[in-house]
N, C-alpha and C positions, 0 to 999 in steps of 0.2 A: 470148733477147734482152731488153733492158730498155728500156722506153718511158716517157717522162715526159709526163704530162698536166698542164699548168699552166692553171688557170682564173683568168681576169682579166676577168670580165664585169661586175663591180660598179662602182658609181659613187662609193663611199666616203662615204656620208652622214655617218658618225660622225667622219670627218676634218674635215668642215666646209670643205673646199676646193671650193667650188661651181664654180670656173672650170675645174677639171681633175680627172679621176678619180685617186684616190690612187696607183694603180700607175704613173702617168706623171709623178708628182712627181720633180723632180731632187734628188738628194742627192750632194753633192760631185762634181758634173759628170756624173752618169749617172742616168737614170730608174730608179726602184725595180724596175720589171718587167725591165729589162735586167740589173740586178745579180742578180735572182733567176734568170733564164734562164742567166746565165753560170755559176752554181753547177753546173748540170746539163750545160751544153754542154762544160765543161772537165773533166768527170768521165769517166775512161776506160771505165767500165762502162755508161754511158748511151749507147744507140745513136741515139735520135732523140727529138724533142720535138714535141708537139702543143699548141697554145695555143688555148683558147676565150676569145674576146675580145668586147668590145662591138662590135656590127656596124659602127657608124660610125667605129670606131678601127682597123679591120683594116689599111687601107692605111697609116695612120700608124705602126702597130706594125711593119709590113714595112719601112718607111723607117728606123725606129730600128735594126732588126736589121741592115740594110745599113750604116748609119752606124757602128755599133759592131762590125761584123764578127762578130756572134754566130752560132756554128755550130750545126748539127744540128737547127734548126727546120725541119720538113718541111711542116707545115700550120698555118694559122691559120684557125679556123672560128668562126662566130658562137656566142656564149654563149647560155645559156638564160635563163629568167625569174628564176632564183636560182642559188646555187652548185651545188646538186644537178643542176639542169638543164644547167649548163655542163659539169660533170664527165661527165654522161651523153653529151652531144654529143661530148666529147673521146674517151670510150671507144668510141663508135660509129665514130669516125674511125680509131682505133687498130685496131679489130677488122677493118678492111678489109685490113690487111696483116700482122697479127700472128698468132701461134699461141696456142692456149688456155693453154699452160703458160708463156708469156712473163710477165715481171714488169712491172707497171705502177706507176709512182710518181705519186701524186696529190698536187698541191701548189697552194696559192693563190699568186698572183703577187706577193704583198707580203711575202716572207720572204727578204730580201737577205743575211741573215747565216748561212744554212745552210752547214755545213762539209762538206768532202768525206768526212770520217769518218762523219758522220751519214748521208749518202747511201749510203755503203758498208755501214754497219750495217743500214740499212733494206733494201737489196737482199739481203744475205746472210740476214737474218731472214725475209724474204718467201720466199726460195727454200726455206728449211727448213720453214716453218710455213704458207705460203700467205697469211698475214696478218702485217703488221708496222706497229705504231703506236708512234711515239716519244712518251714521256711524261716529265714531271718530277714528282717528289713535291711535294705542296703544302707550302709552308713556313708557311702561315698557317692559323689556325683557321677552320673552315667552319661557318656557320650556315645552316639551312634555313628558308625563309619562304614561306608560301603567298600573302601579300598584299603583300610588300615593305615592310611597316611593323612587323610583330611577328614574333618568332622563338620557337619552342618546342622546337627540336631542334638539338643540336650534333652534327655528323658527325665520326666518328673520323678525325683528320688523317692517321694512318698509312695509312689505306685510300684516301686521296684523291690523285688524280693529274691533272695538267694535260696534255691531249692537244696534240700538235704535228703538223707536217707536214714532209717528205713522209710519206704513208702508203703502204705497199707491199702489193700483192696480186697473185696470179696473175690473168691476164685472165679466165679462166673463173670464178674465185671472185667477182670484183667484178661481172662481167656477170650472173651468176646472181642476185646480190643486187639489181641494178637491174631485172632482168626481174620478179623477185618483187615489188619495190616498186611497179612499174607495175600488177601484178595487184591489189595490195591498196590502191591509191590513196594510197600514201605519196609525197608530192610535195616535201617540204622538210625532210629530216633535217638536223641540225646539221653532220654530217660523214659520211664513208664509214664510219668505225668505229661511229658511233651507228646508222647504218642497219643494219649487220650485227647489232649487239646487239639492235636493235628487232625484227629478224627471228628472234631466238632463237639466234644464233650466238655463238661465242666468238672474240675477237680476241687475238692475241699482242702483248704490249707489250714495249718495250725502252727503255733509258735514252736520253732526249733531251738537249738542251743548253739551258741557261737563256738563252743569248744569242740563241737562235733565235726571235726575236720575230716576231709577225705585226703589221705596221704598220697599225693600225686607227684610233688616236686621235691628236690633236695631241701628246699626251705621248709616244706611241711614236715619232713623227717627231722630236721633240726628242732622245730617247735615241739614235736612229739617227744623227742629224747629229752629236751629240757624240762618238759612236764613231769616225766618219770624221774628225772634227776632231782627235781624240786621235791617230789613226793618222798623220795628216798632220803633226801637231806632232812626234811621235816621229821620223818620217823626216827632218824638217827639222833636228831636234836632232842626229841622227846625222851629217848632212852637215856641220853646223857643227863637230862634234868631229873629223870626218875631215880638214877643212882647217884645224883649229886656230883656229876663229873663236870 
């Protein structure tokens, strides 16, 4: 079976939308979190979805799921103190009813442009290698700085990749990593793949999609809105041509 763990426990400080967490911002008539969930709920290989959410937004999220008729969400549980904690809470919930060899897709709740192909690739790669991390090659030169003011090292661009989500793992693989992290006092890795790497393990990467953005900043939100505006404009133009307008 394939289970999706969506973590949406952040407040979106970098979005500067102080009145509402970024995952609940509406874009073209739907909250970002619903668009993200729909990518998984409409995928034939995904069996169920667990969401780790801000505790005071759980009832609100359930109401959105009912309003938009989003399928396959079986549990909404409180998130943790950070992304890692929210993922851990979601994995513990999945562990209650899943088998060790089941696939878990871990994704933040603000990736509304994930394609079905990317989800399929992630599942198939995880089934084969136990780990699956989508990446895109860096198209920019990368400099390393210790103080954020001066640089003395340029990193080879051909070896630089940008990680994305969803990341796929067998349940036993990712739970072993979380259990080991707890023993070592690792409490805030950047992502699941970085956690495994920090623990000395290798993760398998595969080709991601550049459109699969994580909506983090106001610039990301403007890009996302422009995408949906463009889609709406194309559909409107098709209708005009259809009726000879």
